[in-house]
Backbone bond lengths (Angstrom), bond angles and torsions (degrees), N, CA, C in turn:
res aa  C-N    CA-C-N  psi(-1)  N-CA   C-N-CA  omega(-1)  CA-C   N-CA-C  phi
1 M - - - 1.393 - - 1.650 111.42 -
2 L 1.354 110.44 -39.11 1.463 114.89 175.07 1.498 112.86 -55.38
3 R 1.307 115.60 -46.65 1.542 122.97 -177.31 1.515 108.71 -63.50
4 A 1.366 115.53 -41.11 1.504 116.28 -179.50 1.537 112.73 -66.89
5 A 1.370 111.68 -36.32 1.498 114.16 179.15 1.425 111.64 -69.38
6 T 1.379 119.81 -35.25 1.401 126.65 176.93 1.540 111.80 -60.54
7 L 1.321 114.04 -46.79 1.504 118.55 178.17 1.550 113.60 -62.94
8 V 1.314 113.81 -36.28 1.532 114.61 175.10 1.458 111.10 -64.75
9 L 1.293 120.00 -42.82 1.410 126.23 177.07 1.532 112.73 -59.93
10 L 1.271 116.07 -41.36 1.464 120.46 176.26 1.469 116.79 -69.69
11 F 1.297 115.36 -46.50 1.497 121.55 -167.85 1.512 112.80 -110.48
12 G 1.275 114.39 -14.59 1.514 116.41 -174.40 1.423 112.70 84.09
13 A 1.396 115.94 157.61 1.424 119.00 -179.46 1.550 108.20 -64.66
14 L 1.263 114.93 148.66 1.534 122.36 175.98 1.430 106.55 -74.29
15 P 1.477 117.32 134.06 1.479 118.66 174.12 1.519 113.16 -60.79
16 V 1.284 110.85 143.84 1.454 120.94 179.66 1.542 107.56 -98.62
17 A 1.343 114.01 125.00 1.417 116.00 -179.16 1.544 113.70 -61.72
18 A 1.382 120.65 128.49 1.484 118.65 176.97 1.482 112.06 -66.45
19 D 1.313 113.96 140.81 1.482 117.47 171.06 1.489 112.02 -63.20
20 P 1.368 113.57 138.38 1.463 118.08 -174.49 1.571 108.03 -67.35
21 L 1.224 115.54 146.86 1.520 124.31 178.62 1.581 108.03 -59.57
22 P 1.242 117.63 136.08 1.462 121.41 176.47 1.618 106.46 -64.91
23 P 1.313 117.94 151.00 1.570 121.39 174.28 1.575 108.93 -53.84
24 P 1.327 114.54 123.82 1.436 119.76 -177.42 1.559 111.73 -70.84
25 G 1.295 114.89 139.87 1.488 120.44 171.35 1.436 111.65 -92.57
26 R 1.260 119.90 163.22 1.512 126.83 174.49 1.516 108.99 50.19
27 V 1.333 115.28 69.09 1.521 120.79 -179.36 1.481 102.73 -86.52
28 V 1.343 113.33 143.40 1.474 118.55 175.91 1.634 105.24 -129.67
29 S 1.266 119.78 128.51 1.473 125.43 177.35 1.484 111.34 -104.53
30 I 1.270 123.76 133.09 1.375 126.18 -176.02 1.512 111.56 -127.63
31 N 1.374 114.55 21.26 1.476 122.08 173.91 1.524 110.73 -135.13
32 L 1.292 116.38 141.21 1.444 119.71 -171.47 1.557 112.04 -60.15
33 C 1.403 118.29 -37.83 1.399 119.95 179.16 1.493 115.70 -72.07
34 T 1.372 115.16 -42.21 1.413 114.16 176.93 1.552 110.70 -71.93
35 D 1.399 118.50 -26.20 1.472 117.40 174.82 1.550 109.70 -50.88
36 Q 1.188 115.49 -50.17 1.606 122.71 -168.44 1.496 105.04 -73.74
37 L 1.289 121.83 -42.70 1.492 123.42 176.93 1.525 110.08 -57.00
38 A 1.380 113.17 -50.61 1.527 119.88 -177.27 1.464 108.60 -63.95
39 M 1.333 118.62 -36.26 1.536 116.87 179.03 1.575 112.81 -68.64
40 M 1.272 110.95 -29.64 1.529 112.77 175.96 1.515 116.62 -83.21
41 L 1.325 114.67 -21.35 1.466 117.71 -173.43 1.582 115.18 -109.92
42 A 1.248 116.21 -23.74 1.531 121.07 -169.94 1.557 109.07 -65.83
43 A 1.277 115.14 146.98 1.474 123.02 171.23 1.544 107.13 -69.01
44 P 1.327 116.06 153.65 1.413 119.91 175.72 1.497 115.72 -52.39
45 G 1.267 117.72 125.02 1.571 121.97 -174.43 1.475 118.11 75.95
46 Q 1.341 114.73 1.94 1.440 118.55 178.77 1.498 111.29 -81.31
47 L 1.211 125.71 -41.12 1.462 131.89 179.33 1.562 108.01 -87.61
48 V 1.416 114.23 123.56 1.433 112.13 179.71 1.517 115.43 -111.81
49 S 1.344 118.61 -16.76 1.423 125.98 -177.78 1.496 116.33 -152.08
50 V 1.304 116.62 144.46 1.447 124.10 175.99 1.529 108.42 -126.25
51 S 1.305 118.69 168.70 1.432 120.78 179.86 1.547 107.25 -77.11
52 H 1.372 112.80 158.50 1.411 120.45 -177.54 1.567 112.34 -61.16
53 L 1.296 114.91 -25.53 1.441 120.26 179.19 1.500 114.45 -66.69
54 A 1.324 115.98 -21.36 1.450 118.96 -179.41 1.493 112.69 -65.47
55 S 1.331 116.24 -19.01 1.438 121.20 -177.31 1.510 111.11 -95.27
56 D 1.301 119.43 0.04 1.487 122.48 -173.39 1.487 104.91 -93.25
57 P 1.303 117.94 117.04 1.533 118.83 -176.31 1.542 115.35 -71.41
58 L 1.335 111.61 -11.77 1.555 116.45 176.01 1.575 111.50 -82.45
59 A 1.309 112.41 -23.27 1.480 118.83 179.59 1.462 119.52 -109.73
60 S 1.349 115.13 -27.64 1.472 122.72 -172.77 1.488 111.26 -112.11
61 S 1.389 119.09 138.64 1.346 124.40 172.36 1.603 113.84 -79.72
62 M 1.244 113.67 -7.82 1.497 115.85 -174.55 1.565 110.25 -133.10
63 P 1.274 120.33 55.86 1.506 123.68 -177.22 1.498 108.42 -66.36
64 E 1.345 117.90 -41.29 1.418 120.02 -173.06 1.581 106.36 -67.62
65 E 1.346 119.96 -50.58 1.425 122.74 174.62 1.554 114.89 -49.40
66 A 1.289 118.78 -43.77 1.387 127.60 -179.04 1.523 115.60 -56.11
67 A 1.427 109.77 -28.76 1.463 113.32 -178.65 1.498 113.25 -64.75
68 A 1.233 117.44 -17.47 1.509 121.80 178.28 1.502 114.37 -73.99
69 Y 1.350 117.51 -9.45 1.463 125.24 -173.18 1.534 117.26 -117.00
70 T 1.307 121.43 146.56 1.461 119.91 172.48 1.572 108.63 -61.84
71 A 1.319 114.75 139.00 1.491 121.90 -179.55 1.497 106.98 -86.81
72 N 1.268 121.38 142.79 1.426 123.83 169.63 1.597 111.56 -126.66
73 R 1.308 114.85 161.45 1.460 118.92 175.33 1.515 112.69 -107.88
74 G 1.264 115.51 12.96 1.517 119.93 179.22 1.395 119.79 76.47
75 G 1.388 119.11 6.47 1.417 120.95 178.64 1.545 111.57 -73.47
76 A 1.250 115.31 141.91 1.555 119.21 -177.62 1.405 112.26 -62.49
77 E 1.338 122.04 -39.83 1.474 121.08 178.89 1.506 112.10 -65.92
78 Q 1.307 120.92 -44.18 1.434 122.65 176.02 1.512 111.74 -59.33
79 V 1.275 117.31 -49.81 1.543 119.66 -179.05 1.440 113.59 -62.68
80 F 1.400 116.75 -43.65 1.463 120.97 -176.93 1.631 107.36 -59.48
81 L 1.344 117.08 -40.93 1.502 119.10 -177.95 1.488 111.90 -65.82
82 M 1.338 121.43 -15.55 1.522 124.08 172.11 1.500 110.86 -80.26
83 T 1.282 118.82 -1.80 1.538 121.17 179.20 1.564 113.45 49.56
84 P 1.318 114.77 53.99 1.453 116.76 -175.64 1.530 112.11 -70.55
85 G 1.342 116.34 152.97 1.430 117.30 167.68 1.504 113.04 -97.30
86 L 1.397 113.88 -12.66 1.425 119.76 174.89 1.512 105.55 -156.90
87 V 1.442 113.71 140.12 1.413 123.95 170.22 1.430 111.31 -113.78
88 L 1.280 121.57 127.57 1.448 127.00 176.45 1.521 106.66 -99.47
89 A 1.332 116.74 127.04 1.472 122.43 -179.65 1.481 110.99 -138.69
90 G 1.276 116.54 166.96 1.489 123.50 172.75 1.414 112.23 -93.57
91 T 1.293 121.69 167.22 1.420 125.60 -179.29 1.503 109.46 -74.35
92 Y 1.389 115.92 -16.89 1.498 117.74 178.59 1.608 111.16 -104.48
93 T 1.383 113.59 8.23 1.423 114.03 176.04 1.546 111.32 -66.39
94 A 1.298 114.25 148.45 1.458 117.46 -173.29 1.497 112.30 -48.59
95 R 1.380 113.03 122.13 1.462 124.83 -169.97 1.613 109.17 -59.30
96 A 1.306 112.00 -38.74 1.476 121.98 -175.52 1.556 107.77 -59.93
97 S 1.318 116.47 -48.29 1.436 121.09 -178.46 1.502 114.50 -64.10
98 V 1.337 113.26 -44.55 1.463 117.03 178.38 1.473 113.45 -66.24
99 D 1.331 116.45 -38.05 1.584 118.02 176.82 1.433 110.37 -67.53
100 L 1.403 120.54 -43.45 1.466 122.15 -173.38 1.577 104.85 -65.90
101 L 1.324 117.69 -46.18 1.536 118.19 -177.48 1.518 107.63 -58.88
102 R 1.269 121.82 -43.71 1.398 122.78 -175.35 1.594 111.23 -68.45
103 R 1.329 115.78 -34.31 1.503 118.73 174.88 1.488 111.70 -67.62
104 L 1.323 113.36 -27.29 1.525 120.95 175.69 1.540 113.98 -78.90
105 G 1.363 113.68 -5.79 1.532 117.46 174.61 1.469 110.92 95.31
106 I 1.454 119.17 11.42 1.355 120.85 -179.27 1.537 110.18 -87.33
107 R 1.329 118.79 132.06 1.506 118.16 172.88 1.468 111.38 -73.61
108 V 1.331 113.05 122.86 1.545 121.96 174.07 1.397 107.01 -120.59
109 E 1.343 112.38 134.01 1.475 119.95 173.02 1.546 109.18 -118.91
110 Q 1.313 115.43 126.74 1.495 119.14 -178.49 1.473 109.86 -105.40
111 V 1.380 113.76 132.76 1.410 123.81 -175.75 1.585 109.53 -109.78
112 T 1.296 110.13 129.89 1.575 117.49 179.11 1.495 108.93 -76.83
113 P 1.375 115.81 139.82 1.469 120.27 173.48 1.445 112.22 -55.80
114 V 1.305 117.72 142.46 1.476 118.15 173.47 1.444 116.30 -85.55
115 T 1.374 114.31 137.68 1.472 121.32 -169.85 1.559 109.53 -113.11
116 S 1.330 117.91 2.64 1.486 117.32 178.99 1.512 106.61 -154.88
117 L 1.347 110.76 160.67 1.494 113.82 176.61 1.511 113.37 -66.61
118 E 1.275 118.99 -29.45 1.519 124.57 175.00 1.681 105.14 -64.16
119 G 1.169 114.41 -32.40 1.513 113.17 -174.56 1.532 107.80 -75.95
120 V 1.269 124.28 -17.55 1.491 121.01 176.26 1.467 114.54 -55.19
121 S 1.354 115.20 -47.18 1.521 118.81 -178.13 1.529 109.53 -61.25
122 A 1.337 116.55 -41.56 1.498 118.03 -176.81 1.586 108.60 -66.25
123 Q 1.335 115.45 -39.97 1.459 115.19 -178.76 1.580 115.09 -68.86
124 I 1.398 110.26 -34.38 1.514 112.80 174.20 1.543 107.15 -60.58
125 R 1.301 122.43 -46.37 1.370 126.90 -176.52 1.570 109.62 -64.00
126 E 1.342 117.49 -37.02 1.433 118.25 179.36 1.487 112.98 -67.34
127 V 1.298 115.79 -47.16 1.467 117.46 179.05 1.529 112.70 -69.31
128 A 1.327 119.61 -35.27 1.438 122.06 171.14 1.503 111.19 -58.38
129 G 1.220 118.33 -38.15 1.449 123.78 -179.56 1.466 109.65 -65.98
130 Y 1.435 120.07 -46.02 1.406 117.80 176.88 1.544 115.88 -60.84
131 L 1.343 114.04 -33.06 1.388 121.02 177.94 1.489 118.98 -76.64
132 G 1.416 113.18 -14.10 1.443 117.42 -172.31 1.480 113.49 73.33
133 R 1.328 114.45 29.46 1.490 118.94 -174.66 1.639 109.10 -124.38
134 E 1.250 112.57 48.96 1.499 121.41 -173.60 1.541 110.93 -55.56
135 A 1.361 112.64 -43.27 1.543 114.69 -177.31 1.535 107.66 -69.40
136 A 1.232 123.73 -36.70 1.428 123.48 179.41 1.522 107.58 -67.53
137 G 1.303 117.32 -34.19 1.432 119.96 179.87 1.553 110.61 -68.03
138 E 1.191 115.12 -46.60 1.519 118.47 177.99 1.551 112.29 -60.27
139 A 1.265 116.30 -37.48 1.480 117.65 176.15 1.470 113.89 -64.79
140 L 1.314 115.19 -39.55 1.473 123.00 178.13 1.531 110.50 -67.51
141 V 1.359 114.40 -42.72 1.402 115.59 177.70 1.497 113.23 -64.20
142 A 1.304 116.74 -37.11 1.503 117.51 179.87 1.561 110.39 -67.41
143 E 1.362 116.48 -36.37 1.454 116.62 -179.68 1.532 108.95 -71.40
144 F 1.303 116.62 -42.11 1.557 119.67 176.24 1.489 114.97 -55.75
145 E 1.462 114.92 -45.16 1.406 118.44 -172.67 1.534 110.39 -71.26
146 A 1.360 115.44 -36.31 1.521 119.37 174.15 1.467 112.62 -60.46
147 G 1.392 115.24 -45.94 1.421 119.75 -178.24 1.626 109.70 -60.93
148 L 1.365 115.70 -43.11 1.402 122.98 -178.55 1.522 111.32 -61.19
149 A 1.279 114.39 -50.61 1.518 120.20 174.78 1.452 115.73 -54.95
150 A 1.374 117.17 -37.57 1.485 117.66 175.96 1.442 113.56 -70.41
151 L 1.288 123.31 -12.06 1.478 126.77 -172.96 1.596 108.41 -104.98
152 A 1.330 116.27 3.05 1.499 117.37 -178.02 1.491 110.98 -69.05
153 T 1.340 119.69 151.19 1.404 125.69 173.57 1.499 112.33 -141.48
154 D 1.377 115.74 149.06 1.454 117.68 -176.68 1.504 106.08 -115.59
155 L 1.321 120.28 25.99 1.461 122.76 176.24 1.436 113.20 -68.88
156 A 1.396 118.15 149.29 1.445 120.17 175.74 1.481 110.42 -60.98
157 L 1.324 115.75 146.32 1.507 125.19 -175.88 1.564 109.40 -65.34
158 K 1.258 113.75 132.62 1.479 121.20 169.67 1.539 110.92 -112.49
159 P 1.322 121.80 142.51 1.451 118.22 -176.65 1.667 111.47 -72.67
160 A 1.216 106.02 137.99 1.515 113.95 176.86 1.547 112.57 -138.61
161 A 1.259 118.77 151.53 1.425 123.01 -176.50 1.515 112.85 -125.60
162 L 1.421 109.96 129.31 1.448 116.06 169.71 1.507 108.64 -94.01
163 Y 1.362 113.65 119.30 1.521 114.09 -171.45 1.491 107.18 -141.31
164 Y 1.414 117.69 120.41 1.375 126.38 -173.80 1.575 111.09 -125.31
165 P 1.412 111.59 -179.47 1.478 115.04 176.38 1.455 114.87 -48.60
166 N 1.349 119.20 143.13 1.411 130.67 -176.81 1.508 110.95 63.44
167 G 1.356 120.10 26.06 1.390 121.31 178.20 1.515 115.21 70.32
168 Y 1.401 118.70 16.25 1.467 124.11 -175.14 1.521 108.80 -72.94
169 T 1.363 111.08 145.44 1.461 116.85 177.22 1.474 106.85 -146.48
170 T 1.302 119.51 168.48 1.390 126.57 173.70 1.467 110.56 -124.03
171 G 1.364 114.50 138.49 1.507 122.01 -166.16 1.578 105.86 -122.07
172 K 1.372 114.83 -142.56 1.406 124.70 -179.31 1.541 113.23 -52.79
173 G 1.237 116.36 146.18 1.526 120.18 172.66 1.489 112.81 76.41
174 T 1.361 119.77 24.23 1.450 121.95 -179.26 1.481 110.69 -124.88
175 L 1.282 113.83 158.63 1.477 122.05 -179.04 1.601 106.21 -66.17
176 S 1.285 114.33 -39.33 1.491 115.79 -172.75 1.500 107.96 -68.72
177 D 1.331 119.23 -36.94 1.475 124.89 179.93 1.470 104.57 -60.28
178 D 1.288 121.23 -49.53 1.448 126.88 179.89 1.474 114.86 -55.32
179 V 1.263 112.43 -43.60 1.540 118.93 176.93 1.510 109.94 -58.39
180 L 1.325 117.29 -44.67 1.407 121.48 -178.99 1.585 111.48 -66.23
181 A 1.369 117.12 -44.03 1.390 117.85 176.80 1.482 114.89 -66.10
182 H 1.306 116.53 -31.77 1.512 121.58 179.94 1.496 110.57 -65.55
183 T 1.412 117.83 -27.36 1.377 124.43 -169.10 1.510 115.56 -108.86
184 G 1.324 117.06 7.86 1.427 122.09 174.55 1.462 115.83 94.92
185 F 1.375 119.22 29.82 1.424 126.57 -177.61 1.557 111.30 -122.95
186 A 1.219 120.34 143.90 1.428 124.58 170.54 1.589 105.46 -104.90
187 N 1.367 111.62 128.48 1.478 116.62 -175.88 1.515 108.92 -82.65
188 I 1.337 114.89 118.85 1.485 118.70 176.56 1.530 110.70 -57.95
189 G 1.263 118.40 -40.00 1.509 115.75 -178.39 1.401 111.03 -61.93
190 A 1.305 121.24 -40.65 1.479 122.80 176.62 1.466 113.25 -63.71
191 V 1.352 115.41 -41.53 1.441 122.21 179.02 1.570 109.89 -59.97
192 A 1.358 114.78 -36.26 1.432 124.79 -177.02 1.553 113.31 -75.75
193 G 1.368 113.48 -6.57 1.454 115.39 174.88 1.641 110.33 103.57
194 V 1.328 118.16 -4.18 1.458 116.41 178.13 1.556 111.11 -69.73
195 T 1.222 109.75 133.54 1.486 120.04 177.65 1.535 108.36 -116.82
196 G 1.324 126.00 126.21 1.450 121.98 -166.80 1.457 113.53 71.05
197 G 1.353 115.52 -132.73 1.361 123.58 171.39 1.527 118.85 -107.84
198 G 1.245 116.32 145.18 1.497 115.85 -179.03 1.567 107.03 -168.93
199 V 1.332 116.22 -176.69 1.420 121.35 178.05 1.442 114.18 -100.22
200 L 1.383 113.67 130.08 1.463 120.63 -179.97 1.563 105.19 -103.59
201 P 1.356 114.65 111.75 1.516 119.71 177.92 1.515 110.05 -54.89
202 M 1.285 118.24 142.55 1.402 125.51 179.54 1.493 111.29 -57.88
203 E 1.357 119.60 -34.35 1.437 123.43 -174.56 1.568 106.87 -66.50
204 L 1.399 116.25 -43.82 1.453 119.28 177.78 1.463 113.88 -61.63
205 L 1.351 112.72 -37.34 1.503 119.46 -178.60 1.510 108.33 -64.65
206 V 1.315 120.33 -46.81 1.431 124.12 -175.86 1.499 110.61 -67.88
207 M 1.375 120.20 -42.05 1.378 122.10 -178.55 1.568 111.83 -70.39
208 A 1.356 115.80 -20.52 1.468 118.97 -179.91 1.573 111.71 -72.98
209 Q 1.354 115.57 -25.92 1.432 124.30 -177.57 1.625 114.86 48.78
210 P 1.340 114.08 62.57 1.444 117.00 -174.86 1.453 112.11 -65.58
211 D 1.306 119.67 152.54 1.470 122.29 173.01 1.588 111.31 -86.65
212 L 1.338 112.48 -9.72 1.451 114.16 -179.48 1.497 104.39 -146.73
213 V 1.350 120.41 140.08 1.474 127.44 174.22 1.515 104.07 -121.86
214 V 1.358 110.90 119.03 1.560 119.62 172.47 1.480 107.30 -99.79
215 T 1.307 118.42 124.00 1.404 126.14 175.56 1.471 114.38 -134.03
216 S 1.378 118.89 -176.00 1.410 119.15 -179.32 1.471 112.46 -113.24
217 K 1.367 113.96 157.69 1.505 118.17 178.47 1.483 106.43 -77.09
218 P 1.328 116.43 137.89 1.533 117.91 -179.89 1.481 109.01 -68.28
219 Y 1.362 110.06 147.15 1.474 120.56 173.76 1.483 107.33 -77.70
220 P 1.425 116.11 152.61 1.480 121.79 179.84 1.613 108.62 -51.18
221 G 1.312 115.05 143.90 1.352 117.66 178.99 1.614 108.72 93.12
222 A 1.324 114.92 -154.55 1.442 117.81 175.69 1.505 110.38 -148.53
223 S 1.305 115.41 157.47 1.478 121.70 -175.21 1.487 106.89 -147.55
224 R 1.360 118.96 145.38 1.444 122.16 177.04 1.518 115.11 -63.94
225 S 1.419 112.23 -26.49 1.483 115.36 -179.21 1.588 112.88 -67.92
226 E 1.407 112.95 -23.90 1.446 117.58 179.55 1.551 114.47 -89.67
227 E 1.314 114.90 -3.33 1.454 117.82 179.61 1.503 114.72 -57.46
228 I 1.405 115.86 -38.29 1.452 122.39 -178.51 1.467 110.40 -59.17
229 L 1.357 119.93 -27.08 1.451 121.98 176.82 1.549 114.26 -63.96
230 D 1.404 116.74 -19.70 1.398 119.65 179.32 1.446 111.77 -101.26
231 H 1.352 121.15 15.80 1.430 126.57 -178.00 1.568 107.38 -63.05
232 P 1.323 119.61 135.32 1.459 122.69 177.34 1.512 113.06 -56.54
233 A 1.326 118.58 -32.73 1.459 121.21 -177.24 1.542 105.12 -69.40
234 L 1.323 115.88 -43.48 1.532 116.63 -177.70 1.518 109.44 -66.09
235 A 1.408 117.88 -35.62 1.370 120.99 -176.05 1.555 108.06 -66.63
236 L 1.315 116.88 -41.10 1.446 121.02 -178.18 1.566 109.65 -68.98
237 L 1.325 115.19 -38.46 1.552 122.40 179.00 1.561 105.65 -63.42
238 Q 1.330 118.59 -40.99 1.501 118.20 -179.23 1.440 112.20 -69.42
239 A 1.297 118.01 -34.64 1.426 125.71 -179.71 1.533 109.43 -67.72
240 E 1.296 116.66 -45.17 1.522 118.69 177.33 1.524 110.77 -67.70
241 A 1.296 120.24 -35.54 1.462 122.64 -177.52 1.530 107.73 -70.97
242 G 1.474 112.23 -31.27 1.430 113.49 179.59 1.616 112.67 74.39
243 L 1.192 121.37 -0.80 1.430 122.59 -174.03 1.535 111.61 -147.78
244 V 1.325 115.86 121.75 1.442 121.86 175.99 1.434 107.71 -133.35
245 A 1.393 114.53 128.99 1.435 123.08 174.74 1.434 110.38 -109.22
246 F 1.377 118.23 157.65 1.475 125.98 178.23 1.488 108.06 -116.54
247 S 1.396 112.70 127.06 1.468 115.54 170.71 1.515 109.37 -79.66
248 D 1.228 121.77 156.96 1.477 123.36 -178.44 1.620 107.23 -145.27
249 A 1.258 112.37 -161.91 1.526 119.23 -178.45 1.470 114.86 -63.19
250 D 1.407 116.15 -19.24 1.487 115.44 174.79 1.499 115.88 -71.78
251 W 1.299 116.85 -13.06 1.512 122.39 -173.76 1.524 107.83 -86.07
252 I 1.336 118.40 -23.21 1.514 120.65 -160.30 1.506 112.61 -77.46
253 C 1.308 116.01 -43.86 1.542 116.51 -175.17 1.516 112.16 -115.07
254 G 1.307 111.14 156.36 1.465 121.14 178.89 1.519 112.42 -81.90
255 T 1.285 116.28 65.94 1.494 124.02 177.08 1.470 109.85 -119.77
256 P 1.252 123.18 167.40 1.488 125.45 175.32 1.517 115.01 -53.00
257 H 1.364 118.41 -16.35 1.389 119.31 179.59 1.522 111.10 -71.33
258 I 1.346 118.54 -13.61 1.469 121.52 -179.20 1.561 106.63 -63.82
259 L 1.369 118.81 -23.93 1.428 119.12 -179.29 1.506 111.13 -61.40
260 R 1.313 120.02 -25.00 1.453 121.09 175.50 1.531 111.92 -66.68
261 A 1.262 113.06 -38.68 1.475 118.30 173.87 1.431 115.65 -67.36
262 V 1.347 118.31 -37.77 1.460 124.46 173.07 1.507 111.07 -65.91
263 A 1.255 115.47 -40.13 1.524 119.86 176.46 1.518 113.21 -58.15
264 A 1.328 110.36 -46.87 1.490 119.77 -179.13 1.623 112.47 -63.24
265 M 1.369 114.15 -46.26 1.489 116.91 175.52 1.541 113.27 -64.74
266 R 1.339 114.71 -33.24 1.472 116.64 -178.29 1.471 108.15 -71.91
267 A 1.306 121.35 -38.93 1.471 125.17 173.00 1.496 111.96 -59.56
268 A 1.348 119.66 -42.46 1.381 122.10 176.39 1.565 111.92 -62.51
269 R 1.291 114.84 -43.11 1.587 117.54 175.93 1.442 112.04 -62.37
270 L 1.317 118.89 -45.07 1.527 118.04 -178.53 1.541 105.46 -72.00
271 G 1.328 124.54 -20.70 1.475 123.85 176.90 1.586 104.61 -71.67
272 L 1.249 117.61 -46.23 1.485 119.66 176.27 1.445 114.73 -56.33
273 E 1.289 115.66 -38.55 1.494 120.11 -178.20 1.513 109.06 -73.13
274 A 1.307 118.46 -39.83 1.465 118.73 173.62 1.508 115.93 -63.72
275 A 1.397 115.59 -38.24 1.345 116.84 178.46 1.597 111.59 -64.94
276 S 1.302 112.48 -41.54 1.471 118.59 -178.92 1.461 107.83 -63.19
277 A 1.306 123.98 -39.82 1.448 125.09 -176.01 1.556 110.04 -69.42
278 T 1.300 115.04 -36.71 1.496 122.81 177.32 1.569 107.68 -66.03
279 K 1.344 118.80 -45.51 1.430 120.12 178.71 1.535 112.02 -59.97
280 D 1.349 114.07 -46.92 1.547 120.13 -177.15 1.514 104.27 -60.81
281 A 1.370 120.11 -46.03 1.471 117.97 -179.57 1.397 112.87 -62.15
282 G 1.357 123.73 -35.96 1.458 120.92 179.00 1.478 111.86 -70.92
283 E 1.407 118.34 -33.45 1.480 118.15 -179.11 1.443 110.18 -71.21
284 R 1.393 119.30 -31.61 1.459 119.82 176.68 1.557 112.76 -72.91
285 A 1.225 119.15 -26.91 1.423 125.22 -179.15 1.593 109.09 -74.78
286 E 1.273 118.67 -26.51 1.465 122.63 -173.11 1.654 109.20 -74.22
């Protein structure tokens, strides 16, 4: 006994591992990306509400699934009245709502946006951990990683441009950039020095002569921000490239649905390779 007491005095009491939190009931998600991960991972009856964006087919990969849940707009008062045991939010979710919910004693977990394909697995595990659904998370990670490995390519990089309303593009350190790199494309925005999101001048885009232009489908109606997508120089560039792809809801979040974007870009890259081989064969035959 004396020896044990002496050791405690010398080294201090050993830390006792905290008991893991029980799986939360009545989970509310107020972020588009956590919406989708929660719908994929939650136990039956565990998730009670997702954000209204989850039902928007232009933003969400799971609009049909979202119809089974109460929609919320992320307001603290609305969410509090749902008596959640856990609120899932993004790091860019309205700060005021997050702070107020926490002051009211609600557990809020904020999830950082994914910036690489590698980060998808980590985020699945993170959200699964918050939900107490670790086994479901590991199963989803295994499925995602197998699908990603099957879509890998070792083809030489071809220049591609991500070009959106207002001349917006995404460069280094983004999920879109990693999708291009994984499928055999060099991102012109990244080459031009854009980190994160930024504007790519039309002149730089034209001079880069991309083999692929990735843009967005226009929203209903019209907006001045989209006028640049009708610019004659861009139309000529797209005609010369001969290949235009459209990003959609699958590109937005770091969920397994990003595999559909990867598959589309891989098909585009293989299409370029086939077209090049056909052209070379025709030139040799002349």
